[in-house]
Every structure is written in C-alpha cells, then in structure tokens.
KETORPA-455526 format. One line per field, with one value per residue (C-alpha): residue number from 0; residue in three letters; chain; x, y, z. Coordinates in pm, 1 decimal, padded with zeros to 6 digits. Layout:
REM KETORPA-455526
num	(NUM ...)
residu	(ALA ...)
chaine	(A ...)
x	(X ...)
y	(Y ...)
z	(Z ...)
REM end
This chain:
REM KETORPA-455526
num	(0 1 2 3 4 5 6 7 8 9 10 11 12 13 14 15 16 17 18 19 20 21 22 23 24 25 26 27 28 29 30 31 32 33 34 35 36 37 38 39 40 41 42 43 44 45 46 47 48 49 50 51 52 53 54 55 56 57 58 59 60 61 62 63 64 65 66 67 68 69 70 71 72 73 74 75 76 77 78 79 80 81 82 83 84 85 86 87 88 89 90 91 92 93 94 95 96 97 98 99 100 101 102 103 104 105 106 107 108 109 110 111 112 113 114 115 116 117 118 119 120 121 122 123 124 125 126 127 128 129 130 131 132 133 134 135 136 137 138 139 140 141 142 143 144 145 146 147 148 149 150 151 152 153 154 155 156 157 158 159 160 161 162 163 164 165 166 167 168 169 170 171 172 173 174 175 176 177 178 179 180 181 182 183 184 185 186 187 188 189 190 191 192 193 194 195 196 197 198 199 200 201 202 203 204 205 206 207 208 209 210 211 212 213 214 215 216 217 218 219 220 221 222 223 224 225 226 227 228 229 230 231 232 233 234 235 236 237 238 239 240 241 242 243 244 245 246 247 248 249 250 251 252 253 254 255 256 257 258 259 260 261 262 263 264 265 266 267 268 269 270 271 272 273 274 275 276 277 278 279 280 281 282 283 284 285 286 287 288 289 290 291 292 293 294 295 296 297 298 299 300 301 302 303 304 305 306 307 308 309 310 311 312 313 314 315 316 317 318 319 320 321 322 323 324 325 326 327 328 329 330 331 332 333 334 335 336 337 338 339 340 341 342 343 344 345 346 347 348 349 350 351 352 353 354 355 356 357 358 359 360 361 362 363 364 365 366 367 368 369 370 371 372 373 374 375 376 377 378 379 380 381 382 383 384 385 386 387 388 389 390 391 392 393 394 395 396 397 398 399 400)
residu	(MET ASN THR SER GLU TYR ILE ARG LEU GLU ASN GLU TYR GLY ALA ALA ASN TYR LYS PRO LEU ASP VAL ILE LEU ILE ARG GLY LYS GLY ILE TRP VAL TRP ASP VAL ASP GLY ASN LYS TYR MET ASP CYS LEU ALA ALA TYR SER ALA VAL ASN GLN GLY HIS CYS HIS PRO VAL ILE LEU LYS ALA MET MET ASP GLN ALA GLU LYS LEU THR LEU THR SER ARG ALA PHE ARG ASN ASP GLN LEU PRO PHE LEU TYR GLU GLU LEU CYS LYS LEU THR ASN SER HIS LYS VAL LEU PRO MET ASN SER GLY ALA GLU ALA VAL GLU THR ALA ILE LYS CYS VAL ARG LYS TRP GLY TYR GLU VAL LYS GLY VAL GLU LYS ASP LYS ALA GLU ILE ILE VAL CYS ALA ASP ASN PHE HIS GLY ARG THR LEU ALA ILE VAL GLY PHE SER THR ASP GLU ASN ALA ARG ALA ASN PHE GLY PRO PHE ALA PRO GLY PHE LYS THR ILE PRO PHE GLY ASP ALA ASP ALA LEU ASP GLU THR ILE THR GLU ASN THR VAL ALA PHE LEU VAL GLU PRO ILE GLN GLY GLU ALA GLY VAL ILE ILE PRO PRO ALA GLY TYR LEU LYS ARG VAL ARG GLU ILE CYS THR GLU LYS ASN VAL ILE LEU ILE LEU ASP GLU ILE GLN THR GLY LEU GLY ARG THR GLY ALA LEU LEU ALA GLU GLU HIS GLU GLY ILE GLU ALA ASP LEU THR LEU ILE GLY LYS ALA LEU SER GLY GLY PHE TYR PRO VAL SER ALA VAL LEU SER ASN ARG GLU VAL LEU GLU ILE LEU LYS PRO GLY GLN HIS GLY SER THR PHE GLY GLY ASN PRO LEU ALA CYS SER ILE ALA ARG THR ALA LEU LYS ILE LEU ILE ASP GLU ASN MET ILE GLU ASN SER ARG GLU MET GLY GLU TYR PHE LEU SER GLU LEU LYS LYS ILE LYS ASN ARG GLN ILE LYS ASP VAL ARG GLY ARG GLY LEU MET ILE ALA ILE GLU PHE HIS ASP GLY THR GLU GLY GLY ALA ARG ALA VAL ALA GLU LYS LEU LYS VAL LEU GLY ILE LEU CYS LYS GLU THR HIS THR TYR THR ILE ARG PHE ALA PRO PRO LEU VAL ILE LYS LYS ASP GLU VAL ASP TRP ALA LEU LYS ARG ILE ARG GLN VAL LEU ASP ASN LYS)
chaine	(A A A A A A A A A A A A A A A A A A A A A A A A A A A A A A A A A A A A A A A A A A A A A A A A A A A A A A A A A A A A A A A A A A A A A A A A A A A A A A A A A A A A A A A A A A A A A A A A A A A A A A A A A A A A A A A A A A A A A A A A A A A A A A A A A A A A A A A A A A A A A A A A A A A A A A A A A A A A A A A A A A A A A A A A A A A A A A A A A A A A A A A A A A A A A A A A A A A A A A A A A A A A A A A A A A A A A A A A A A A A A A A A A A A A A A A A A A A A A A A A A A A A A A A A A A A A A A A A A A A A A A A A A A A A A A A A A A A A A A A A A A A A A A A A A A A A A A A A A A A A A A A A A A A A A A A A A A A A A A A A A A A A A A A A A A A A A A A A A A A A A A A A A A A A A A A A A A A A A A A A A A A A A A A A A A A A A A A A A A A A A A A A A A A A A A A A A A A A A A A A A)
x	(-01841.3 -01573.8 -01222.3 -01312.5 -01587.3 -01349.3 -01095.2 -01360.6 -01457.9 -01096.3 -01018.7 -01327.0 -01287.9 -00922.9 -00610.0 -00387.1 -00066.2 -00007.4 00007.4 -00082.8 -00113.5 -00475.4 -00555.5 -00811.8 -00697.8 -00953.8 -00784.4 -00438.8 -00275.7 00096.5 00266.3 -00057.7 -00326.3 -00654.7 -00838.3 -01209.3 -01232.2 -01095.0 -00744.3 -00457.1 -00118.5 00215.4 00293.5 00654.1 00645.7 00519.7 00384.1 00738.9 00847.7 00561.7 00427.6 00752.7 00558.9 00310.0 -00041.8 -00286.5 -00059.1 -00301.6 -00094.0 -00067.4 -00435.6 -00527.1 -00309.7 -00474.5 -00824.8 -00751.6 -00604.7 -00878.2 -01132.8 -00942.3 -00794.2 -00685.1 -00577.3 -00497.4 -00262.3 00065.5 -00112.2 -00147.4 00060.3 -00051.7 00045.0 00187.0 00437.5 00691.6 00716.9 00763.7 01043.3 01215.2 01176.6 01296.3 01599.1 01702.4 01648.6 01841.0 02092.8 01944.3 01922.7 01612.6 01305.8 01075.2 00758.4 00586.8 00344.2 00485.7 00837.5 00842.3 00752.7 01047.5 01278.1 01139.1 01183.3 01547.7 01609.6 01465.7 01661.2 02002.2 01959.8 01871.7 02166.5 02393.0 02298.7 02279.9 02557.1 02797.1 02781.7 02685.5 02590.4 02213.2 02032.4 02355.4 02317.1 02381.3 02276.8 02448.0 02232.0 02292.5 02192.5 01903.3 01783.3 01428.0 01327.4 00960.2 00723.0 00700.7 00804.4 01135.6 01225.1 01144.0 01345.3 01664.1 01557.0 01738.9 01432.9 01298.7 00956.7 00932.8 01053.2 00908.2 00689.4 00674.5 00928.2 01053.2 01240.4 01406.8 01781.0 02045.1 02108.4 02409.7 02405.1 02689.6 02710.7 02587.8 02859.2 03141.0 03290.1 03561.1 03292.0 03139.0 03475.4 03539.3 03191.2 03176.0 03226.9 03204.6 02830.8 02762.8 02538.3 02442.7 02472.8 02139.9 02171.2 01997.3 02216.6 02076.4 01886.8 01550.1 01348.8 01658.0 01656.0 01818.7 02153.5 02408.1 02712.6 03068.8 03184.4 03324.1 03132.9 02917.5 03211.0 03414.0 03114.7 03083.1 03452.2 03426.6 03116.8 03274.4 03599.7 03428.2 03149.4 02868.8 02550.0 02506.9 02139.8 02055.9 01715.9 01624.2 01254.3 01269.9 01590.5 01525.0 01342.4 01473.9 01441.4 01813.4 01868.1 01965.5 01750.7 01905.6 02113.7 02386.5 02472.6 02622.7 02918.5 02913.1 02834.0 02578.4 02419.5 02357.8 01998.3 01819.8 01482.5 01239.7 00878.4 00686.0 00727.0 00726.2 00351.3 00345.6 00117.8 -00164.3 -00116.8 00111.2 00395.5 00747.3 01022.7 01346.4 01604.3 01883.8 02176.1 02098.1 02273.4 02051.7 01698.2 01753.1 01785.6 01404.5 01199.6 00820.9 00625.9 00907.3 00795.9 00510.9 00226.8 -00133.1 -00116.0 00254.6 00301.1 -00069.0 -00156.0 -00298.8 00012.5 00241.5 00061.6 00074.0 00441.9 00540.2 00373.9 00512.4 00865.1 00811.7 00697.5 00976.3 01217.3 01014.9 00930.6 01288.4 01183.7 01519.1 01710.5 01457.2 01504.9 01877.4 01849.0 01565.6 01718.3 02050.6 01873.7 01636.1 01920.9 02150.5 01876.1 01780.9 02143.7 02126.4 01860.9 01995.0 01851.8 02049.3 01829.5 01935.0 02204.8 02237.7 02083.9 02154.4 02020.8 02067.4 01828.6 01483.5 01551.8 01631.0 01629.6 01674.9 01791.8 01742.2 01948.2 01823.6 01598.8 01460.2 01120.8 00843.5 01093.0 01040.6 00670.6 00613.3 00778.5 00557.9 00247.9 00347.7 00425.4 00085.5 -00082.1 00119.3 00025.1 00314.6 00272.6 00582.8 00660.1 00899.1 01113.0 01302.1 01176.8 01423.9 01444.2 01204.4 01210.4 01132.5 01067.5 00815.5 00715.6 00986.3 00772.9 00822.6 00930.6 01167.5 00894.0 00723.1 01045.7 01069.8 00709.4 00802.8 01127.1 00945.1 00723.0 01001.4 01204.3 00897.6 00891.2 01264.7 01457.2 01617.7 01467.1)
y	(-05630.4 -05707.7 -05840.4 -06207.9 -06172.9 -06009.7 -06285.2 -06553.0 -06406.0 -06376.9 -06733.5 -06867.6 -06691.2 -06584.8 -06773.2 -06841.1 -06705.8 -06459.1 -06490.6 -06140.8 -06023.3 -06042.1 -05674.0 -05529.2 -05182.3 -04930.2 -04588.4 -04432.9 -04092.8 -04023.8 -04296.8 -04404.7 -04656.7 -04754.8 -05086.5 -05163.7 -05175.7 -04823.9 -04919.6 -04695.6 -04831.5 -04696.7 -04848.7 -04968.2 -05149.6 -04872.7 -05133.5 -05259.6 -04898.0 -04817.0 -04543.3 -04360.8 -04033.7 -04148.6 -04283.1 -04077.5 -03777.7 -03493.0 -03343.2 -03675.9 -03739.4 -03406.8 -03475.2 -03815.5 -03674.2 -03384.1 -03611.7 -03872.8 -03609.3 -03532.3 -03852.3 -04181.5 -04414.5 -04389.4 -04687.5 -04613.4 -04624.5 -04249.2 -03986.6 -03806.1 -03475.7 -03622.4 -03880.2 -03639.2 -03444.3 -03762.2 -03863.8 -03528.4 -03498.9 -03853.3 -03814.4 -03484.5 -03609.4 -03934.7 -03835.7 -04091.2 -04068.7 -04270.7 -04400.9 -04693.2 -04683.3 -04998.2 -05084.2 -05326.3 -05380.4 -05730.9 -05589.5 -05350.9 -05644.5 -05848.2 -05545.2 -05511.7 -05881.3 -05853.2 -05537.0 -05663.1 -05989.8 -05801.7 -05567.0 -05867.3 -06017.1 -05700.6 -05489.2 -05706.6 -05990.7 -06278.9 -06595.6 -06634.8 -06773.6 -06796.4 -06475.8 -06508.9 -06281.7 -06307.5 -06272.5 -06304.6 -06569.8 -06467.0 -06213.2 -06090.8 -05934.1 -06029.9 -06319.4 -06385.9 -06722.6 -06600.5 -06424.8 -06709.5 -06930.3 -06759.6 -06722.1 -06928.2 -06929.8 -07281.3 -07175.5 -06930.9 -07188.6 -07522.3 -07687.2 -07385.1 -07519.2 -07569.5 -07240.9 -07026.3 -07084.8 -06814.8 -06717.7 -06778.1 -06726.7 -06592.0 -06488.1 -06137.4 -05891.7 -06087.1 -05880.5 -06140.7 -06400.3 -06167.6 -06115.3 -06489.3 -06580.0 -06340.9 -06507.4 -06389.6 -06465.3 -06250.1 -05957.9 -05822.5 -05835.9 -05785.9 -05692.9 -05511.6 -05245.0 -05373.5 -05701.4 -05612.2 -05933.5 -06125.3 -05919.8 -05582.9 -05736.4 -05460.8 -05547.4 -05462.9 -05104.6 -05059.4 -05354.6 -05159.1 -04944.6 -05255.2 -05411.5 -05099.2 -05119.9 -05488.7 -05439.3 -05146.3 -05332.6 -05645.2 -05474.4 -05608.2 -05410.8 -05328.5 -05343.5 -05210.7 -05312.8 -05005.3 -05083.9 -05107.8 -04917.0 -04624.9 -04295.6 -04200.4 -04522.2 -04548.0 -04176.9 -04102.8 -04066.1 -04389.2 -04628.5 -04624.8 -04273.1 -04408.4 -04531.5 -04263.8 -04490.8 -04499.5 -04815.7 -04874.1 -04970.4 -04868.2 -05015.2 -04814.6 -04865.6 -04880.6 -04524.3 -04385.7 -04346.1 -04283.2 -04584.5 -04454.4 -04654.6 -04923.8 -04737.6 -04855.9 -04750.9 -04863.7 -04584.3 -04628.2 -04495.4 -04445.3 -04756.3 -05016.2 -04879.3 -04755.4 -05119.7 -05149.6 -05078.4 -05032.9 -05349.4 -05526.7 -05444.5 -05261.8 -05245.4 -05127.6 -04930.5 -04842.4 -04465.3 -04384.0 -04022.0 -04101.0 -04294.1 -04022.2 -03741.2 -03933.9 -04025.5 -03667.8 -03543.0 -03823.0 -03737.1 -03365.3 -03392.0 -03637.6 -03355.4 -03049.4 -03186.8 -03302.1 -03661.7 -03800.7 -03594.9 -03692.4 -04059.4 -04028.5 -03838.2 -04038.6 -04362.3 -04290.5 -04208.3 -04506.2 -04748.1 -04612.4 -04647.2 -04997.8 -05103.9 -05010.5 -05272.6 -05553.8 -05888.1 -06211.8 -06336.7 -06051.1 -06155.5 -05828.3 -05484.7 -05323.3 -05073.3 -04770.2 -04478.0 -04599.2 -04952.3 -05130.4 -05489.1 -05681.1 -06038.1 -06293.9 -06605.9 -06920.7 -07114.4 -06809.4 -06916.0 -06795.8 -06628.1 -06275.7 -06345.5 -06363.2 -06022.0 -05876.4 -06012.8 -05855.1 -05521.2 -05524.4 -05536.1 -05226.6 -05037.1 -05106.9 -05292.9 -05458.7 -05787.6 -06075.1 -06204.8 -06535.5 -06651.8 -06473.9 -06117.9 -05832.3 -05510.4 -05151.8 -04929.4 -04655.2 -04384.4 -04124.2 -03854.6 -03996.6 -03746.1 -03788.9 -03799.4 -04069.9 -04269.3 -04237.4 -04358.5 -04668.4 -04725.0 -04724.8 -05009.2 -05203.3 -05186.5 -05302.4 -05617.6 -05680.5 -05527.4 -05770.5 -06077.8)
z	(03005.0 03261.1 03206.0 03230.9 02970.1 02721.3 02780.8 02730.5 02391.3 02283.9 02384.5 02209.7 01875.6 01845.3 01741.3 02040.3 01886.5 02173.1 02548.0 02669.3 03025.8 03135.7 03113.9 02871.0 02767.2 02653.3 02656.4 02643.6 02683.3 02687.5 02891.8 03062.7 02967.2 03135.7 03139.0 03116.9 03496.8 03532.3 03648.5 03536.4 03426.2 03309.0 02970.8 02987.6 02653.6 02421.8 02179.1 02118.4 02049.2 01811.5 02040.8 02111.9 02089.8 02353.6 02319.0 02113.0 02066.1 01987.8 01705.0 01520.9 01586.5 01426.2 01123.4 01083.0 01107.7 00874.2 00608.6 00651.2 00551.5 00231.3 00087.6 00242.1 -00036.3 -00405.5 -00447.5 -00620.0 -00955.2 -00905.2 -00728.7 -00413.6 -00253.4 00071.5 -00050.8 -00207.6 00118.4 00322.4 00086.5 00120.2 00497.3 00565.5 00339.4 00494.3 00847.5 00804.2 00535.7 00295.9 -00082.6 -00156.3 00030.7 -00039.2 00176.0 00297.8 00579.2 00835.9 00961.0 00817.0 00475.2 00500.4 00576.4 00286.5 00059.7 00160.4 00095.7 -00254.6 -00331.7 -00221.4 -00406.8 -00724.4 -00667.6 -00620.3 -00954.8 -01163.3 -01012.1 -00813.5 -01064.7 -00835.4 -01021.8 -01070.0 -00763.9 -00561.5 -00356.0 00017.2 00300.9 00638.5 00951.8 01325.2 01575.5 01802.2 01546.1 01520.7 01190.2 01165.7 01115.3 00741.1 00602.2 00460.5 00785.6 01024.4 00791.5 00908.4 01270.5 01533.3 01759.4 01722.6 01847.9 01557.3 01302.0 01406.2 01141.3 00909.3 00655.1 00393.9 00408.4 00146.0 00105.3 00081.7 00444.8 00668.6 01044.8 01259.0 01625.8 01705.7 01804.9 01639.2 01355.9 01287.1 01219.9 00961.1 00792.7 00777.4 00647.0 00351.6 00012.1 -00348.4 -00329.1 -00023.4 -00110.1 00232.3 00608.1 00791.6 01159.1 01443.5 01609.5 01939.0 01950.2 02100.3 02114.3 02221.2 02540.5 02460.1 02366.8 02306.6 02092.4 02202.3 02151.6 01801.7 01656.9 01414.1 01307.7 01224.1 01047.9 00834.2 00739.8 00647.2 00433.1 00250.2 00192.7 00058.4 -00138.8 00080.5 00151.9 00520.7 00622.5 00968.3 01102.2 01308.0 01321.1 01700.1 01778.5 01545.8 01585.9 01927.4 02124.3 02209.0 02269.6 01909.4 01598.6 01469.2 01677.6 01410.7 01527.9 01849.9 01645.6 01377.1 01083.9 00803.5 00670.1 00299.4 00379.5 00698.6 00791.4 01002.6 01108.7 01436.4 01572.1 01217.2 01267.4 01641.6 01680.7 01462.0 01143.9 00997.4 00823.1 00744.7 00508.6 00352.2 00352.8 00103.6 -00090.0 -00458.6 -00584.4 -00418.4 -00453.3 -00806.8 -00908.1 -00888.2 -01201.3 -01235.4 -01162.1 -00978.0 -00623.1 -00455.0 -00206.7 -00241.6 00082.7 00083.7 00058.1 00079.4 00164.6 00507.4 00607.1 00473.6 00655.1 00982.3 00938.5 00853.8 01169.7 01387.9 01273.2 01325.1 01685.6 01764.6 01682.0 01785.1 02129.6 02202.8 02254.6 02143.6 02400.0 02664.1 02576.6 02631.5 02960.7 03113.9 02989.9 03157.8 03482.9 03469.1 03393.0 03664.4 03926.8 03816.3 03853.8 04221.6 04294.1 04508.7 04411.9 04398.3 04114.0 03881.6 03635.6 03439.2 03392.7 03056.2 02810.2 02591.7 02597.7 02694.8 02572.1 02898.6 03021.9 03344.8 03297.5 03572.6 03628.7 03457.8 03689.8 03868.5 03997.3 03768.8 03536.1 03410.1 03354.9 03730.6 03768.7 03493.3 03666.3 03999.5 03836.7 03665.9 04005.4 04103.7 03787.5 03549.6 03221.5 03079.0 02908.0 02944.2 02659.4 02634.9 02975.6 03203.2 03068.6 03127.4 02926.9 03019.4 02718.1 02797.8 02550.0 02503.4 02666.3 03015.9 03283.9 03576.7 03840.1 03636.0 03615.1 03993.4 04022.5 03822.0 04011.8 04344.8 04229.1 04058.5 04380.7 04573.2 04361.3 04327.5 04617.5 04862.8 04703.7)
REM end
C-alpha cells in the first residue's frame, strides 16, 4: 500500500485525537526512520524523548528477545528475578531510596498524587479530604481525567469535567508564588524542571534550588516530573542535577525502556513510598519481568555509551548554531541538552506546522507545539556531522525569511 491508502484506513477506522504529519513510518535505526515509500528521515522528535537511545537499539532488542523467551508477565502476585535488580540499579543510579514501577508516564503521575495525599493525611496531619497539591500553569503531566483537570490547556480540558478538586495553579518559574500559595493543607508541589509540551520553557536560574528550599522549610513534598526531561535529555541524567537538588519524588518513563515497551517509575525517599501497604495501589503489568529486563538494559547503555555526555555536547552545538539563523519571524531559540525549541512570533503565517511540513520534505521529522513553537529533540546518539546535516536543511527553510 502507498501513503494515501494507509491514511485513508486510519481516517476511516481511527479516532481523530491526533494530527500527525502525513508520513507512514515502517522502519527505524538510530536517529533515522524510513517510510513505506522508501524515503529516509532524521527523527528530531525521538517519540517525545522515549527513544533517547535511538530506534531499535540492538542491545535493548536482544535483552527484550532473550527475556521474552523466558518469562514476560507474572503480575505482582508473585515475585520475579528481574524486579529486584531494577530496584537496586535505579536507586544507585539516581540516589533514590525506593522505587514503584508502573507502565505509562501518566500512571506515574497518578501514583505520585495518591502517595502524597496519603502521606499528607497519615504523616503531616492534614484534615481528611482537604489535601492540596500545587501545580504550574501550562503544565503537561499526561491525559488522565485527574491530570487534565489541573491542566490550563483548554483544549485538553474542554467538556471532560467534572474534575477532581485539590489542585492550585501558580505561574511556572515563580518561586515567590509557590511560597505564598502554600497553606497548612498543602502536601506537594508537582512541577516539570523544564516544561516540554509548553515549548521547552526553561525556568530562571536558581528557581529549582529555591523551590527545594521552600518545600523543605514548609514540609511540602517536591515532585519533579522528569518523564520527558530525565534520562539524559537535558545533558544530565536528571534535569534536577543542573541546580544540584534532589526531589522527594521523581517521575521517570519514556526513555526508561528505550522505546521498546511502556515502563515508568516513581523514585522516592523512604518516607513517602513506605506509606503504601499491600492492596492500596498496583498495576497488573507494573514491574513485570520483560519490562524490568528492558529498562535495566536501556539504563545501562545510556551510561555505557556516554549518551548523556553526548546530549550535552551536541545540544550545546546544535543550540548555538540555531541561534545564528537570521529570520525576522523567530522570537526565541532556547534549549538545554538535546531539548531545543524555536519559537516564532504570534501571527507567523502557517505557524510552526508549516515549518514542520517543509522540513519533512527535506528529510527532517519534527513537530510543532502550541501553534508557534517547533521542537528539535533527536535521539541522544546523534553525531556532529548529523547535526550539521540537520542544520543545513533548517537554514534552508528559515534563513533570511
């Protein structure tokens, strides 16, 4: 079948909850993907950072196949031989005390919400059903009903209510607003170190450090959603490292499996996760042996193959070169590591989508967000000559416009 036939089938039988570029991908390797017509593209989205290790990494693939021949799923009704090692390796790598494995990023967020509420009632002494969690405007933490309930994106919220109470919204990057909003009922502050879906919004220097101080001072749990920023994307294992802090709860997912399987985890100090007792939370697939084997391998190659260092070096180079592009429609170029965005002025004809469409023709796949921002986030295995290859085509579309 050709591209148009695939699109026809998808339009006829699928829900229209996405608006993808019209390219039908069939194969991937490293930073490259191919479509059904044989065209080759550089993937500059990396499945929203889920394939940090590159498409179809052979070492992860082997681990997946080897484990799939032995045991895939037991449920947590029984123990398996992979989960204890994943616990240990994650804790040592991230300086965590406890791990709770889940499947999707949204599940990790929901898990954190449940845990901090329970901690608030049983440890902090918040009055029953009065717990409050502070979140930031323009956040993106997932698509479940509870999460979209505290989103400020009207497109994500419209006509899905009623929503769960217990959330307060403050501006992102404003530590004073956090300090002023905390009450005796506040149990947690949930925040992305860098807002990804909002357009790679980087908070002011010192923001996370001040947030950490406020949360410690006022006995509030700091939850960092590192599902997109974590595991090397920003040039550090976790984005919190850029300001030398540690969250009480850290949420990871996406690249935890290198794109092979849905795996997420809540990383915690002892106090919060130990609040859970048998039967109070769980997941049939969470912590299954196949997921654990894949995650262990994905973490190992991230370190062994120096992908984090490469993200920092290539990201600095990519960003510096993008900033040299002269285009009166460009409002800002920003990023950290290989999490980079170009924002265009409001009213730019065609918005960022038009730029993505033009880059697709030249062999680069990327995606717009919030109409006027386009992101570049290739797998962390990208090399300098490949960055140059991308820059040549980006300049071809944007230079002197």
